[in-house]
LUMSE-80242 format. One line per 3 residues: number of its first residue (from 0); their letters; for each residue x, y negated, z negated of N, C-alpha, C. Coordinates in pm, whole numbers. Layout:
residues N
NUM	A	X,Y,Z,X,Y,Z,X,Y,Z  ...
END
This chain:
residues 350
0	XXX	12050,5642,9458,11909,5643,9498,11894,5617,9647  11985,5534,9703,11979,5506,9846,12004,5632,9928  12100,5715,9879,12130,5840,9948,12009,5933,9944
3	XXX	11942,5939,9829,11823,6023,9817,11714,5975,9913  11700,5843,9925,11599,5787,10015,11631,5824,10160  11759,5811,10198,11798,5843,10335,11776,5990,10366
6	XXX	11807,6077,10270,11785,6220,10289,11638,6250,10312  11551,6188,10229,11409,6209,10245,11357,6157,10377  11414,6044,10424,11375,5987,10552,11413,6079,10667
9	XXX	11534,6138,10659,11579,6230,10762,11488,6352,10769  11453,6405,10652,11364,6521,10649,11228,6486,10709  11180,6363,10681,11053,6321,10739,11058,6314,10891
12	XXX	11170,6267,10945,11186,6261,11091,11183,6401,11150  11252,6494,11085,11255,6633,11133,11115,6694,11129  11041,6669,11021,10905,6722,11010,10815,6665,11119
15	XXX	10828,6537,11148,10747,6476,11255,10782,6535,11391  10912,6561,11414,10955,6620,11540,10898,6761,11556  10900,6839,11448,10845,6975,11454,10696,6973,11479
18	XXX	10626,6878,11415,10482,6867,11435,10451,6827,11579  10534,6740,11637,10515,6702,11777,10534,6821,11869  10634,6905,11839,10657,7025,11921,10540,7122,11911
21	XXX	10481,7133,11791,10366,7222,11774,10246,7176,11857  10233,7043,11866,10119,6989,11940,10143,6985,12091  10265,7016,12133,10299,7009,12275,10267,7141,12343
24	XXX	10319,7155,12467,10290,7274,12548,10374,7394,12507  10471,7377,12419,10556,7490,12380,10475,7597,12309  10489,7725,12348,10421,7832,12275,10477,7847,12135
27	XXX	10393,7891,12043,10432,7900,11903,10551,7991,11879  10553,8107,11949,10661,8203,11924,10796,8147,11970  10795,8068,12078,10919,8010,12129,10972,7903,12034
30	XXX	10881,7823,11979,10921,7722,11882,10979,7786,11758  10913,7891,11709,10962,7962,11591,11099,8023,11615  11116,8084,11732,11246,8142,11766,11355,8036,11773
33	XXX	11322,7922,11833,11420,7814,11842,11462,7763,11706  11364,7747,11616,11395,7701,11480,11484,7802,11408  11454,7930,11425,11534,8034,11361,11678,8032,11411
36	XXX	11696,8013,11541,11831,8009,11598,11908,7889,11545  11843,7773,11541,11909,7652,11492,11949,7668,11345  11856,7721,11265,11886,7742,11122,12001,7839,11104
39	XXX	12001,7948,11182,12109,8047,11172,12244,7984,11207  12247,7902,11311,12371,7835,11351,12421,7743,11239  12329,7668,11178,12367,7577,11070,12423,7655,10951
42	XXX	12358,7766,10914,12403,7846,10801,12541,7906,10828  12560,7962,10947,12690,8022,10982,12799,7915,10982  12767,7797,11035,12866,7688,11035,12902,7647,10893
45	XXX	12802,7639,10806,12829,7605,10666,12915,7712,10599  12884,7840,10625,12963,7948,10566,13108,7941,10612  13129,7915,10741,13265,7908,10795,13344,7794,10732
48	XXX	13286,7674,10729,13355,7559,10672,13375,7577,10522  13271,7627,10454,13280,7648,10309,13388,7751,10275  13401,7856,10357,13504,7956,10333,13643,7897,10346
51	XXX	13664,7814,10448,13794,7747,10463,13826,7664,10339  13728,7593,10287,13750,7511,10168,13778,7597,10045  13701,7705,10029,13718,7787,9910,13850,7862,9910
54	XXX	13894,7908,10027,14024,7977,10034,14136,7882,9995  14131,7758,10047,14231,7659,10009,14223,7628,9859  14101,7612,9809,14084,7584,9666,14137,7698,9581
57	XXX	14111,7822,9624,14159,7936,9546,14312,7942,9545  14374,7910,9656,14520,7909,9661,14576,7802,9568  14513,7687,9565,14560,7580,9478,14533,7612,9330
60	XXX	14417,7670,9301,14386,7709,9163,14483,7815,9114  14508,7917,9196,14602,8022,9157,14742,7966,9140  14780,7872,9226,14912,7811,9214,14925,7732,9084
63	XXX	14820,7659,9049,14823,7582,8925,14834,7674,8803  14757,7783,8804,14761,7877,8692,14898,7943,8681  14960,7971,8796,15090,8038,8798,15208,7940,8802
66	XXX	15180,7812,8781,15283,7708,8773,15366,7700,8902  15298,7687,9014,15364,7667,9143,15279,7574,9227  15324,7546,9350,15258,7444,9432,15150,7500,9524
69	XXX	15166,7624,9569,15074,7676,9668,15112,7625,9807  15022,7638,9906,15054,7593,10043,15076,7441,10047  15185,7400,10107,15219,7257,10113,15268,7212,10250
72	XXX	15295,7304,10342,15363,7269,10466,15269,7232,10580  15152,7295,10589,15062,7273,10702,14963,7162,10668  14987,7044,10721,14902,6931,10690,14941,6867,10558
75	XXX	14885,6751,10526,14914,6685,10398,14875,6773,10280  14970,6803,10193,14947,6888,10076,14893,7026,10114  14918,7068,10237,14877,7202,10278,14729,7218,10307
78	XXX	14656,7107,10330,14511,7117,10344,14469,7182,10475  14561,7195,10572,14528,7258,10700,14573,7404,10706  14618,7459,10594,14668,7595,10596,14559,7696,10632
81	XXX	14439,7679,10577,14331,7773,10608,14284,7760,10752  14294,7639,10808,14261,7621,10950,14361,7698,11037  14488,7692,10999,14590,7767,11072,14566,7917,11059
84	XXX	14525,7962,10942,14495,8105,10923,14378,8149,11011  14275,8062,11021,14159,8095,11106,14200,8106,11252  14283,8013,11297,14331,8018,11436,14416,8143,11461
87	XXX	14493,8183,11360,14574,8304,11373,14485,8427,11388  14376,8434,11311,14284,8547,11322,14218,8552,11460  14186,8436,11514,14124,8431,11646,14218,8483,11755
90	XXX	14348,8469,11735,14446,8509,11836,14494,8653,11819  14462,8716,11708,14510,8852,11684,14441,8954,11775  14511,9063,11801,14455,9169,11885,14349,9246,11808
93	XXX	14238,9270,11873,14127,9347,11813,14151,9496,11841  14190,9570,11739,14228,9710,11755,14119,9800,11699  14085,9905,11772,13991,10008,11727,14063,10142,11723
96	XXX	14061,10210,11609,14129,10340,11602,14076,10438,11707  14163,10524,11757,14128,10616,11865,14015,10710,11825  14016,10759,11702,13917,10857,11658,13795,10794,11591
99	XXX	13790,10661,11590,13679,10593,11522,13549,10606,11601  13437,10597,11530,13306,10586,11594,13291,10440,11638  13310,10416,11767,13325,10279,11816,13203,10191,11790
102	XXX	13083,10246,11808,12962,10165,11789,12946,10125,11642  12956,10223,11552,12942,10193,11409,13056,10105,11361  13176,10131,11412,13293,10050,11375,13272,9904,11414
105	XXX	13207,9881,11528,13180,9745,11575,13066,9680,11494  12964,9758,11461,12846,9701,11394,12867,9677,11245  12958,9749,11181,12973,9740,11035,13001,9598,10985
108	XXX	13095,9523,11045,13115,9385,10997,12990,9298,11009  12911,9323,11114,12788,9246,11131,12687,9282,11021  12680,9411,10988,12587,9456,10884,12627,9400,10748
111	XXX	12756,9379,10725,12803,9320,10600,12777,9170,10597  12799,9103,10710,12789,8957,10714,12645,8908,10722  12560,8979,10797,12422,8933,10819,12341,8914,10690
114	XXX	12346,9009,10592,12269,8986,10469,12311,8861,10394  12441,8826,10401,12485,8703,10336,12418,8581,10399  12405,8582,10532,12336,8473,10601,12188,8470,10562
117	XXX	12127,8589,10554,11986,8597,10518,11958,8539,10380  12050,8560,10286,12027,8514,10149,12021,8362,10139  12091,8292,10229,12092,8145,10224,11954,8087,10251
120	XXX	11868,8163,10315,11734,8113,10350,11654,8077,10225  11674,8150,10116,11592,8132,9997,11647,8028,9900  11767,7977,9923,11827,7882,9829,11750,7751,9830
123	XXX	11724,7698,9711,11659,7567,9699,11767,7465,9666  11809,7388,9768,11918,7292,9750,11871,7166,9678  11747,7130,9699,11688,7012,9635,11536,7027,9649
126	XXX	11457,6937,9589,11311,6951,9601,11262,6953,9746  11336,6892,9839,11290,6884,9978,11381,6955,10077  11493,7009,10032,11588,7072,10123,11595,7221,10093
129	XXX	11530,7299,10176,11535,7446,10169,11479,7498,10300  11526,7614,10338,11479,7673,10464,11338,7725,10449  11313,7800,10343,11180,7859,10321,11154,7869,10172
132	XXX	11033,7832,10133,10992,7845,9992,10929,7983,9974  11014,8082,9947,10969,8221,9937,10916,8247,9796  10795,8297,9787,10733,8319,9657,10809,8421,9574
135	XXX	10869,8519,9640,10949,8621,9571,11097,8600,9604  11143,8477,9581,11277,8440,9622,11387,8525,9561  11378,8553,9431,11482,8634,9365,11484,8774,9423
138	XXX	11365,8831,9439,11357,8966,9495,11412,8970,9637  11384,8866,9714,11435,8859,9852,11588,8857,9854  11649,8776,9769,11795,8765,9768,11860,8897,9727
141	XXX	11804,8963,9626,11860,9092,9584,11841,9198,9693  11726,9195,9759,11702,9292,9866,11797,9270,9983  11818,9144,10020,11910,9114,10131,12053,9151,10094
144	XXX	12093,9120,9971,12229,9150,9929,12261,9297,9925  12161,9379,9893,12186,9523,9883,12215,9586,10020  12176,9520,10129,12200,9575,10263,12349,9578,10297
147	XXX	12425,9488,10237,12568,9483,10267,12642,9609,10227  12591,9680,10126,12654,9804,10082,12656,9906,10195  12547,9910,10272,12540,10003,10385,12651,9975,10485
150	XXX	12676,9847,10514,12781,9812,10609,12919,9853,10560  12943,9840,10430,13073,9879,10373,13094,10029,10385  12991,10107,10354,13003,10253,10365,13026,10293,10510
153	XXX	12951,10233,10602,12967,10266,10744,13105,10226,10795  13157,10114,10745,13291,10071,10787,13396,10172,10746  13386,10223,10624,13481,10323,10578,13468,10454,10652
156	XXX	13343,10496,10677,13320,10625,10744,13361,10620,10891  13331,10510,10960,13356,10503,11103,13503,10482,11137  13586,10448,11038,13728,10421,11065,13811,10546,11088
159	XXX	13755,10666,11057,13830,10791,11071,13958,10786,10988  13946,10728,10869,14059,10713,10778,14011,10752,10638  14076,10851,10577,14028,10900,10449,14037,10794,10339
162	XXX	14136,10704,10349,14147,10599,10250,14034,10497,10266  13999,10467,10390,13887,10376,10414,13756,10437,10366  13738,10567,10392,13617,10636,10346,13609,10635,10194
165	XXX	13722,10661,10128,13725,10658,9982,13692,10519,9930  13745,10416,9997,13713,10280,9957,13565,10247,9973  13504,10297,10081,13361,10275,10100,13276,10343,9995
168	XXX	13315,10465,9958,13239,10538,9855,13252,10470,9718  13374,10427,9687,13394,10358,9559,13317,10227,9557  13311,10159,9671,13234,10035,9678,13086,10060,9652
171	XXX	13032,10165,9712,12890,10197,9691,12862,10225,9545  12949,10305,9480,12930,10336,9338,12935,10210,9253  13030,10123,9285,13047,10000,9208,12927,9906,9224
174	XXX	12887,9882,9349,12782,9785,9374,12648,9833,9319  12618,9961,9336,12491,10014,9284,12489,10004,9132  12600,10038,9067,12606,10033,8921,12585,9892,8868
177	XXX	12653,9796,8928,12645,9659,8877,12522,9585,8927  12460,9635,9033,12335,9572,9078,12225,9596,8975  12228,9710,8909,12131,9737,8802,12150,9637,8689
180	XXX	12276,9618,8646,12303,9522,8538,12266,9380,8580  12291,9347,8707,12259,9214,8757,12108,9189,8755  12033,9288,8797,11887,9275,8795,11834,9260,8653
183	XXX	11888,9338,8561,11844,9330,8422,11875,9194,8361  11987,9132,8404,12028,9005,8345,11933,8890,8380  11861,8901,8491,11773,8791,8534,11628,8811,8490
186	XXX	11596,8928,8438,11457,8955,8399,11414,8863,8286  11507,8833,8193,11472,8742,8084,11430,8606,8136  11501,8554,8236,11464,8426,8298,11328,8435,8365
189	XXX	11304,8546,8435,11175,8565,8502,11062,8569,8401  11085,8633,8287,10983,8640,8182,10950,8501,8127  11052,8419,8106,11029,8286,8050,10959,8195,8152
192	XXX	11005,8202,8278,10947,8116,8381,10815,8169,8435  10788,8299,8413,10667,8365,8463,10655,8353,8614  10769,8362,8683,10767,8348,8829,10894,8406,8888
195	XXX	10883,8453,9014,10999,8496,9092,11039,8391,9195  10968,8279,9194,10993,8171,9288,11106,8083,9235  11211,8064,9314,11327,7988,9268,11291,7842,9241
198	XXX	11203,7786,9322,11162,7647,9303,11091,7630,9168  11004,7725,9135,10933,7720,9007,11028,7735,8890  11125,7825,8903,11223,7845,8796,11305,7719,8772
201	XXX	11345,7650,8879,11421,7526,8863,11334,7419,8796  11211,7404,8842,11123,7301,8787,11094,7323,8639  11090,7449,8596,11061,7479,8455,11179,7449,8363
204	XXX	11296,7414,8419,11413,7382,8338,11435,7231,8327  11328,7155,8343,11340,7009,8343,11393,6956,8211  11348,7013,8100,11387,6962,7968,11502,7040,7905
207	XXX	11518,7165,7943,11624,7247,7884,11661,7359,7982  11789,7375,8008,11834,7481,8098,11820,7617,8031  11800,7719,8111,11776,7853,8058,11901,7918,7998
210	XXX	12018,7859,8021,12137,7914,7957,12127,7900,7806  12049,7802,7759,12028,7785,7615,11938,7896,7559  11844,7944,7639,11754,8051,7596,11811,8190,7626
213	XXX	11896,8198,7728,11947,8327,7774,12101,8327,7782  12171,8302,7672,12319,8304,7680,12373,8443,7712  12311,8547,7655,12354,8683,7686,12324,8717,7831
216	XXX	12208,8677,7880,12174,8701,8020,12271,8631,8114  12314,8510,8077,12411,8437,8160,12544,8511,8167  12594,8560,8054,12721,8633,8053,12709,8763,8132
219	XXX	12597,8834,8115,12576,8957,8191,12571,8929,8340  12505,8820,8378,12496,8785,8519,12634,8752,8576  12713,8676,8502,12844,8635,8552,12936,8755,8571
222	XXX	12939,8845,8472,13026,8963,8483,12979,9053,8596  12848,9075,8605,12795,9161,8711,12817,9101,8849  12806,8968,8859,12827,8902,8988,12972,8916,9034
225	XXX	13066,8916,8940,13207,8937,8976,13225,9074,9041  13162,9175,8983,13174,9311,9039,13097,9323,9169  12981,9258,9179,12900,9266,9301,12971,9203,9420
228	XXX	13048,9100,9396,13117,9030,9504,13261,9079,9521  13296,9188,9453,13430,9250,9465,13542,9155,9424  13518,9076,9321,13618,8983,9274,13696,9042,9157
231	XXX	13823,9004,9147,13905,9048,9034,13842,8997,8904  13850,9076,8797,13926,9201,8781,13852,9326,8828  13748,9310,8910,13669,9424,8954,13685,9451,9104
234	XXX	13797,9414,9163,13816,9433,9307,13874,9572,9336  13809,9673,9280,13852,9812,9300,13835,9853,9447  13739,9794,9514,13709,9831,9652,13831,9817,9742
237	XXX	13912,9715,9717,14029,9692,9801,14157,9695,9718  14167,9793,9629,14285,9807,9545,14405,9843,9632  14492,9747,9655,14602,9765,9750,14694,9880,9709
240	XXX	14720,9894,9580,14813,9998,9535,14760,10137,9560  14627,10151,9566,14569,10284,9577,14513,10312,9717  14452,10213,9780,14378,10238,9905,14425,10150,10020
243	XXX	14544,10096,10013,14600,10009,10116,14514,9883,10130  14403,9890,10198,14314,9775,10213,14169,9809,10189  14144,9928,10134,14006,9967,10110,13931,10001,10237
246	XXX	13804,9971,10239,13717,10010,10351,13754,9938,10481  13823,9824,10473,13856,9749,10595,14003,9765,10635  14065,9875,10597,14206,9897,10631,14230,9890,10781
249	XXX	14142,9950,10860,14162,9961,11005,14111,9840,11084  14060,9739,11016,14002,9625,11087,14104,9512,11104  14091,9440,11213,14180,9328,11242,14102,9219,11312
252	XXX	14171,9108,11335,14115,8996,11411,13979,8951,11354  13881,8926,11440,13755,8868,11396,13668,8966,11319  13686,9096,11340,13611,9192,11260,13651,9180,11112
255	XXX	13781,9170,11088,13828,9150,10951,13780,9015,10897  13781,8913,10984,13737,8780,10941,13591,8782,10897  13507,8864,10960,13366,8871,10921,13350,8931,10782
258	XXX	13431,9032,10749,13430,9084,10612,13472,8974,10514  13572,8897,10551,13624,8790,10468,13518,8682,10448  13452,8643,10557,13345,8544,10548,13231,8594,10462
261	XXX	13197,8723,10477,13089,8781,10397,13120,8777,10249  13246,8803,10212,13283,8802,10071,13267,8664,10010  13319,8561,10078,13309,8426,10023,13167,8371,10033
264	XXX	13091,8415,10133,12950,8377,10139,12874,8433,10021  12905,8556,9982,12839,8618,9867,12881,8551,9736  13007,8507,9729,13051,8434,9610,12971,8305,9594
267	XXX	12948,8235,9704,12868,8112,9697,12724,8143,9660  12668,8250,9718,12530,8287,9686,12517,8320,9538  12611,8400,9484,12606,8437,9343,12616,8313,9254
270	XXX	12703,8220,9290,12718,8097,9211,12594,8009,9222  12537,8001,9342,12415,7922,9360,12299,7982,9283  12291,8115,9282,12184,8182,9207,12204,8162,9057
273	XXX	12329,8168,9011,12359,8142,8870,12317,8000,8832  12348,7905,8919,12308,7766,8896,12157,7753,8891  12089,7820,8981,11943,7813,8989,11876,7872,8866
276	XXX	11925,7987,8820,11858,8060,8713,11892,8009,8574  12016,7963,8554,12062,7933,8419,12105,7788,8397  12136,7714,8504,12192,7580,8488,12104,7471,8545
279	XXX	11977,7500,8563,11882,7397,8603,11876,7365,8750  11950,7440,8833,11944,7416,8977,11982,7274,9012  11896,7207,9088,11924,7069,9129,11884,6965,9025
282	XXX	11839,7009,8907,11803,6916,8800,11929,6848,8746  11916,6721,8711,12027,6649,8647,12045,6700,8504  12159,6668,8448,12184,6706,8309,12084,6635,8220
285	XXX	12008,6709,8136,11907,6644,8051,11967,6534,7965  11902,6418,7968,11948,6306,7886,12038,6209,7960  12090,6248,8075,12176,6160,8152,12095,6087,8259
288	XXX	12134,5964,8292,12064,5893,8401,12086,5963,8535  11991,5951,8625,11999,6016,8756,12091,5933,8845  12219,5970,8847,12318,5895,8925,12347,5962,9058
291	XXX	12308,6088,9074,12331,6161,9198,12198,6215,9250  12185,6230,9380,12066,6298,9433,12069,6445,9394  11955,6513,9398,11948,6653,9351,12047,6747,9418
294	XXX	12068,6734,9550,12156,6827,9620,12300,6814,9570  12340,6694,9529,12476,6675,9477,12489,6743,9341  12388,6730,9256,12390,6802,9128,12401,6953,9152
297	XXX	12325,7002,9248,12327,7145,9276,12466,7191,9320  12529,7116,9408,12661,7154,9459,12768,7142,9350  12758,7040,9265,12854,7025,9156,12851,7147,9064
300	XXX	12732,7187,9025,12719,7303,8935,12766,7431,9004  12728,7447,9131,12766,7569,9203,12917,7582,9215  12984,7473,9250,13129,7479,9266,13200,7491,9131
303	XXX	13139,7444,9024,13196,7468,8891,13192,7616,8856  13082,7684,8890,13073,7828,8868,13177,7901,8954  13194,7857,9079,13295,7917,9166,13435,7898,9106
306	XXX	13460,7781,9049,13590,7757,8984,13612,7855,8869  13508,7880,8790,13520,7977,8681,13552,8116,8736  13487,8153,8846,13514,8283,8909,13659,8292,8953
309	XXX	13710,8185,9013,13851,8184,9053,13942,8188,8932  13907,8117,8829,13986,8113,8705,13999,8254,8647  13888,8325,8643,13889,8462,8590,13977,8552,8676
312	XXX	13967,8535,8808,14045,8622,8897,14194,8612,8870  14243,8491,8848,14387,8471,8833,14432,8473,8687  14343,8520,8599,14377,8529,8457,14383,8672,8408
315	XXX	14290,8757,8455,14281,8893,8404,14331,8994,8509  14397,9100,8464,14444,9204,8557,14330,9294,8602  14353,9366,8712,14252,9457,8765,14231,9575,8670
318	XXX	14105,9613,8649,14074,9727,8563,14079,9856,8644  14086,9970,8575,14080,10099,8643,13937,10131,8680  13920,10224,8774,13786,10256,8821,13701,10318,8711
321	XXX	13760,10398,8622,13682,10456,8512,13640,10348,8413  13727,10250,8389,13691,10138,8302,13580,10055,8364  13585,10039,8496,13483,9964,8568,13345,10027,8549
324	XXX	13336,10158,8569,13207,10226,8559,13159,10234,8415  13251,10255,8321,13211,10259,8180,13154,10125,8134  13215,10016,8179,13167,9883,8140,13022,9862,8182
327	XXX	12988,9907,8302,12852,9888,8351,12752,9977,8277  12776,10109,8279,12677,10204,8229,12671,10209,8077  12782,10184,8009,12785,10197,7862,12768,10066,7788
330	XXX	12787,9955,7856,12780,9827,7787,12682,9729,7853  12704,9697,7981,12623,9592,8043,12476,9632,8057  12451,9752,8104,12311,9795,8121,12237,9805,7988
333	XXX	12296,9869,7883,12228,9865,7752,12206,9724,7700  12306,9635,7717,12288,9497,7672,12179,9427,7753  12163,9463,7881,12057,9406,7962,11920,9444,7909
336	XXX	11902,9571,7873,11775,9614,7813,11752,9547,7678  11861,9532,7599,11849,9463,7470,11804,9319,7489  11861,9250,7589,11823,9112,7616,11677,9101,7655
339	XXX	11629,9195,7735,11487,9196,7774,11398,9216,7652  11436,9311,7566,11357,9339,7446,11351,9220,7352  11465,9156,7328,11468,9040,7238,11388,8925,7297
342	XXX	11400,8903,7427,11324,8797,7493,11174,8821,7480  11131,8945,7504,10989,8977,7491,10941,8961,7349  11025,8998,7251,10988,8987,7110,10970,8841,7070
345	XXX	11064,8757,7112,11055,8612,7078,10933,8551,7145  10904,8587,7269,10787,8531,7336,10658,8578,7271  10656,8701,7221,10537,8752,7153,10513,8681,7020
348	XX	10622,8653,6948,10610,8584,6819,10561,8441,6837  10613,8375,6943,10569,8237,6968,10426,8232,7020
END
């Protein structure tokens, strides 16, 4: 409770400081721009640090599943291995293919990474910690996430490499197909909560999480999120045996790192959205005493979902591209419509 009090006090200080700036000589547009820059820096810093942690966690999880140790040499128990990898990427030569479209080749990683940063704006970390309370929060996150597909296609096309182009096209087909299933999986939650606002959806799960009402929707969301974030067994986009490195074959140094950051940023967004829609968000477990502040509950649930995603990756083999598309169009999408119909029927009966 003391931590929750301190968090609320800090937020109050920030609000008072912002109000003082509004009442001062600073023009409104300059203040707004400054706030946007500060928020963007904080989000990018969180994504960078979180990615380092998740890469190390994934290496350790995969090592445990495969009965080995994983990285152990750099730092105590290998905890500095991802830091060393980041420094290595910073020192690598930035190469651009001779026949590539240089402008598009340069902009593509930014187009992939920027939507991931935009999606963090709508996350409700706790009742008082969020960047913006967007009334159409779910719609905003899906709209921002869909922009990344454009960057992947442009990256493949601008590389002047037929394998990269093929990887970009396959990525577009995959993401569009599973985005439909992903959207259908959350409609049941929207119907029950009668809102697209993430804060309202979390508050409506005070007594019971929506995973109890929408178990099929939860499974559809989890499977679709794996494909949306290019995670195994649906990582067809970068199938090494077939496409070398997929759409980012020709990228190196920090351009490649931005694709990497974007992928893990999207994994966190998908897990946070899953927590928000189906696991009560920052709500404590019903029936348990409130021993943690809301933001800690939110992070615990989010990282548990990320652990499940990692678990699945190192358990199941990669599927073929025809199996990938069949799963979406022949199974997930019909089940999504079925879930919507059953949800509407139950709500009508009640």
